[in-house]
N, C-alpha and C positions, 0 to 999 in steps of 0.2 A: 437292724431291720426298721426300718421308717414305719412310722405309725399306719399309714393306709395300704403297707404289706401286711400288715399283722395277721389278717385273716385268711392270706392265699396260701396255697399247697407251698412246701419248702422247696419243691424242685420249681416251680415259678420264679420263687425269690431270686435262687440261685442263679438264674438265666438273664435277671437284670442286671444293669449295672450297679455298683457300689453306690448308695446314696448318702457314704460317708459315714462322719461318726455320730453316736446319737448324743444331743447335747441336754445338759441343764436346761430346763424349760422357765422361763421368769418367774421368780417367786418361790420356785421349787424346792424343798429342803434336801438336803444330801439323802436323806432318809428315805424318801418319796421317790428320789430317785435313783436310789439304790433297788428300791423295790420293783420300779419301773422297768429296769435294767434285767432283775431277775424272774419277772414273767415274759419277759421277749425271751432270754435264755428258754424258759420252760416250754414257751410255746414252740419256739425254734424246733427243739430238739424233740419234742412231742412230733411235729410235723415231718420232722424227718427221720422218724423212725428211733431215733439214737436213746438206748437204754443212759439211766440215768446214772451214770456211774464216771468216776474220776476218767477211769481208762477209754470207756467208750468216746467220752467227749474228747479225749485227748486224740485219740486216732480221728475223730471227725476232722477236727481240726487242721490236723497234720495231713491229710487227704486233702481237703478244701485248699489250703495252701501249696501244695504240689501242683494240683490243678489249675490254679490260678496262674502259677509260673512257667507250667508248659506250653508248649505249641496249642492253639486251639485246636487243629483236626486231630490232634491227639488228646488233647480235654474231652474233645465229643466222644472220640472213640472209648475211652476209658469209663465214661459215663455211661455209654450206651451197653457195658458189659456187663 
């Protein structure tokens, strides 16, 4: 999730094109980078209503991966259900 998308609702972020990988900022230590990634993941799970458990995160990632690989019309149908 890009910084500009940080405050948006999870459903809005899902509908946008993938902005690409999150990269280490110039001069940012690995510890700060990992802390920033942790904040992004925490915020994403909060906005998406995902419980903060391994199984809930696993299921959500699996679901999102499936939806990105299936036909667009099928993905829309499944998201509306």
